[in-house]
C-alpha positions as CSV (number, residue, x, y, z in Angstrom):
1,M,179.1,35.3,-80.6
2,D,180.1,36.0,-76.8
3,G,180.0,33.8,-74.2
4,G,176.6,35.9,-73.0
5,E,174.8,36.8,-76.0
6,K,175.3,32.5,-76.6
7,R,173.5,32.3,-72.7
8,R,170.8,35.2,-74.2
9,Q,170.6,33.1,-77.0
10,I,170.1,29.7,-75.3
11,A,167.3,31.6,-72.2
12,A,165.9,33.4,-75.4
13,R,165.2,30.1,-76.4
14,I,164.0,28.0,-72.9
15,L,161.9,30.8,-72.9
16,I,159.9,30.5,-76.2
17,G,159.1,26.9,-74.8
18,E,158.5,27.7,-71.0
19,G,155.8,30.8,-72.9
20,A,154.1,28.1,-75.2
21,L,154.2,25.4,-72.7
22,V,152.1,28.9,-70.9
23,L,149.7,29.6,-73.6
24,L,148.9,25.2,-73.8
25,I,147.8,25.7,-70.2
26,A,145.9,28.6,-71.0
27,A,144.0,26.1,-74.1
28,F,143.7,23.1,-70.9
29,E,142.3,26.2,-68.2
30,L,140.0,27.0,-71.2
31,A,139.2,23.8,-71.6
32,M,138.0,23.1,-69.1
33,A,135.9,26.0,-68.6
34,G,133.1,23.5,-69.1
35,A,133.5,21.4,-65.7
36,P,132.5,22.1,-62.1
37,N,134.4,25.1,-60.9
38,A,133.6,26.7,-64.2
39,L,134.9,30.5,-63.6
40,D,137.7,29.6,-62.1
41,H,139.1,27.6,-65.4
42,A,137.8,30.0,-67.6
43,L,140.0,32.8,-65.2
44,A,143.0,30.9,-64.9
45,G,143.3,30.3,-69.3
46,I,142.1,33.8,-69.4
47,A,145.3,35.0,-67.5
48,L,147.7,32.6,-68.3
49,I,147.5,33.8,-71.5
50,P,149.0,37.3,-71.4
51,M,151.7,35.4,-69.7
52,G,152.7,32.5,-71.9
53,L,152.7,35.5,-74.7
54,T,154.8,38.0,-73.0
55,T,157.2,35.1,-71.7
56,M,158.1,34.6,-75.2
57,I,157.5,37.9,-76.7
58,A,160.4,39.1,-73.4
59,A,162.4,35.7,-75.0
60,N,163.0,37.8,-78.0
61,G,163.9,40.6,-75.7
62,L,166.4,38.0,-74.0
63,A,168.2,37.5,-77.0
64,I,169.4,40.6,-77.9
65,G,170.2,42.2,-74.3
66,S,167.7,44.1,-72.8
67,E,167.0,44.5,-69.5
68,T,164.1,45.7,-69.8
69,A,162.7,42.0,-71.1
70,W,165.1,40.4,-68.7
71,R,162.5,42.5,-66.2
72,I,159.4,41.0,-67.0
73,A,159.8,37.2,-67.4
74,M,161.6,37.3,-64.2
75,I,158.4,38.9,-63.3
76,N,156.6,36.4,-65.3
77,A,158.6,33.5,-63.4
78,S,158.4,35.6,-60.2
79,A,154.8,34.7,-60.5
80,L,154.5,31.3,-61.1
81,L,157.3,30.5,-58.1
82,L,155.0,31.5,-55.9
83,L,152.0,28.7,-57.0
84,P,153.7,25.6,-55.2
85,F,153.3,27.8,-52.0
86,V,149.3,28.5,-52.9
87,L,148.8,25.2,-54.2
88,V,150.7,23.8,-50.8
89,L,148.6,26.4,-48.4
90,M,145.3,25.3,-51.0
91,L,145.5,21.6,-50.0
92,V,146.1,22.4,-46.3
93,L,143.5,24.6,-45.6
94,A,140.3,24.1,-48.5
95,P,139.1,20.6,-49.7
96,P,140.9,18.0,-52.1
97,M,141.0,19.7,-55.9
98,P,140.8,18.3,-58.4
99,P,142.9,17.1,-60.6
100,A,141.9,18.8,-63.5
101,S,143.2,21.5,-61.2
102,L,145.9,20.2,-59.7
103,V,147.0,19.5,-63.1
104,P,148.1,22.7,-64.7
105,A,148.6,23.7,-60.8
106,I,151.5,22.0,-60.1
107,A,152.8,22.2,-64.3
108,L,152.7,26.1,-63.8
109,S,154.9,26.1,-60.7
110,L,157.4,23.4,-62.7
111,I,157.8,26.4,-65.7
112,G,158.0,28.7,-63.2
113,I,161.5,27.1,-61.4
114,A,162.5,26.2,-65.1
115,M,162.5,29.5,-66.2
116,I,164.5,30.9,-63.4
117,F,167.7,29.0,-64.3
118,P,168.6,30.8,-67.6
119,L,167.0,34.3,-66.6
120,L,169.9,34.7,-64.0
121,W,172.3,33.1,-66.0
122,A,172.5,34.8,-68.8
123,R,170.9,38.7,-66.7
124,P,172.4,41.0,-69.1
125,Q,174.5,42.7,-67.8
126,K,175.3,47.0,-67.7
């Protein structure tokens, strides 16, 4: 196993964990669908399910050096990286967010930040 392959294997394991965390947050959002802003929570939960699953699927492709899988994971990471900016904007422009909305948003932001580094580290070489 060369250095690039080892990096891809490690990054793939990290992505699987991060995809699982996204699915956990999706389940939390769906469980919150009975709370105020139920539609917001339900939509967020439903949207997060494919993001978590495609991150986990892309991790398997990344492990074998698939550039397409790497790109899919980068798209997911980029989408999550936008959350801190949206969160700050919402905190400035909108009324205060309840903790049930703020905690998942912060967690997803941290996952996005944590996702980008292994992807950059293990980018498949042409």
